Structure formats: structure tokens, C-alpha cells
C-alpha positions as CSV (number, residue, x, y, z in Angstrom):
1,M,-11.7,-78.6,-19.1
2,R,-15.3,-78.2,-20.2
3,R,-17.6,-75.5,-19.0
4,M,-21.0,-76.4,-17.7
5,A,-23.9,-74.7,-19.5
6,S,-25.8,-72.1,-17.6
7,S,-29.3,-73.1,-16.4
8,R,-30.6,-69.7,-17.5
9,P,-31.4,-69.2,-21.1
10,T,-28.9,-67.0,-22.9
11,G,-29.7,-63.3,-23.4
12,T,-31.6,-63.0,-20.1
13,A,-30.0,-60.9,-17.4
14,R,-31.1,-60.8,-13.8
15,A,-32.5,-57.4,-12.8
16,G,-32.2,-58.1,-9.1
17,K,-36.0,-58.1,-8.6
18,S,-36.6,-61.8,-9.0
19,S,-38.5,-62.1,-5.7
20,G,-41.2,-59.6,-6.8
21,L,-40.7,-57.5,-3.6
22,P,-40.1,-53.8,-3.8
23,A,-36.6,-52.7,-3.3
24,A,-35.8,-51.4,0.2
25,K,-35.8,-47.6,0.3
26,K,-33.1,-45.8,2.1
27,T,-33.9,-43.0,4.5
28,P,-33.3,-39.6,3.0
29,P,-30.2,-37.9,4.5
30,D,-32.2,-34.9,5.7
31,K,-34.0,-37.1,8.3
32,P,-32.0,-37.6,11.5
33,G,-31.4,-41.1,12.8
34,L,-32.4,-42.4,16.2
35,H,-28.9,-41.8,17.5
36,D,-28.9,-38.1,16.5
37,V,-32.4,-37.6,18.0
38,L,-31.4,-39.1,21.3
39,R,-28.3,-37.0,21.4
40,Q,-30.3,-33.8,20.7
41,L,-32.8,-34.7,23.4
42,A,-29.9,-35.4,25.8
43,C,-28.4,-32.0,25.0
44,I,-31.7,-30.3,25.9
45,G,-31.6,-32.3,29.1
46,G,-28.1,-31.0,30.0
47,F,-25.7,-33.4,28.1
48,L,-22.7,-31.4,27.0
49,A,-21.7,-33.7,24.0
50,C,-17.9,-33.0,24.4
51,K,-15.5,-35.2,22.5
52,S,-14.6,-37.4,25.5
53,D,-18.1,-37.6,27.1
54,G,-19.3,-40.9,25.6
55,E,-22.9,-41.6,25.1
56,P,-25.7,-39.8,27.0
57,G,-27.4,-41.5,29.9
58,V,-31.0,-42.2,30.6
59,K,-31.4,-39.3,33.0
60,T,-30.3,-36.6,30.5
61,I,-32.4,-38.1,27.7
62,W,-35.4,-38.2,30.1
63,L,-34.9,-34.6,31.2
64,G,-34.6,-33.4,27.6
65,L,-37.8,-35.4,26.6
66,K,-39.6,-33.8,29.6
67,D,-38.6,-30.3,28.4
68,V,-39.7,-31.0,24.9
69,H,-43.0,-32.3,26.2
70,V,-43.6,-29.1,28.2
71,A,-42.8,-26.9,25.2
72,A,-45.2,-28.9,23.0
73,E,-48.0,-28.7,25.6
74,T,-47.4,-24.9,25.9
75,I,-47.7,-24.5,22.2
76,R,-50.8,-26.6,22.0
77,T,-52.5,-24.6,24.9
78,L,-51.6,-21.3,23.3
79,R,-53.0,-22.4,20.0
80,E,-56.3,-23.5,21.7
81,M,-56.5,-20.1,23.4
82,G,-55.9,-18.3,20.1
83,A,-52.8,-16.6,21.4
84,L,-50.5,-18.3,18.9
85,K,-51.2,-18.7,15.2
86,S,-47.9,-20.3,14.2
87,C,-44.9,-21.5,16.1
88,V,-42.6,-20.4,13.2
């Protein structure tokens, strides 16, 4: 059985960047994903996150988002008044 010759010249290896597009960058592990952020918001809103609870609902996510919004507005107002230099 004869082998067919390759259409590529010998000695050239594909580097995987033949399209000229930049390689897709992965998100660094220190940034939380959307699922993690939604669970954290839901926990602020009252979600217990027990093993058998399942996924959080819209109401607990909304309540958590509302509480985070109130905290952010409070920090902004305190900074504008000069009562807070840093939140850390």
C-alpha cells in the first residue's frame, strides 16, 4: 500500500495559529464565575446554600442584589460627605 504525499512541504509544522486570530485567553482562577457571583448574591439575600438546597431562586438573588445596592449607595454617600476615606 502506497502512502499519499502530504500537501504541506516537509519541515513545516503547524503552530496552531494559522487563522491569524489571537488565542482565546482563559479567565484567571481568582475571578469568580457568574454561578459563584449569583450564589453569593443569593446568600446575602437569605439563601442558605445547604447541600440539598438546589439552585437559588430569583427572589433571593434579587434581595441580595438590593442589599448590595444599598451598601454601595451608602458608601458613595459617605465618601461624598467626607465621612469615609476608604471602605477597607
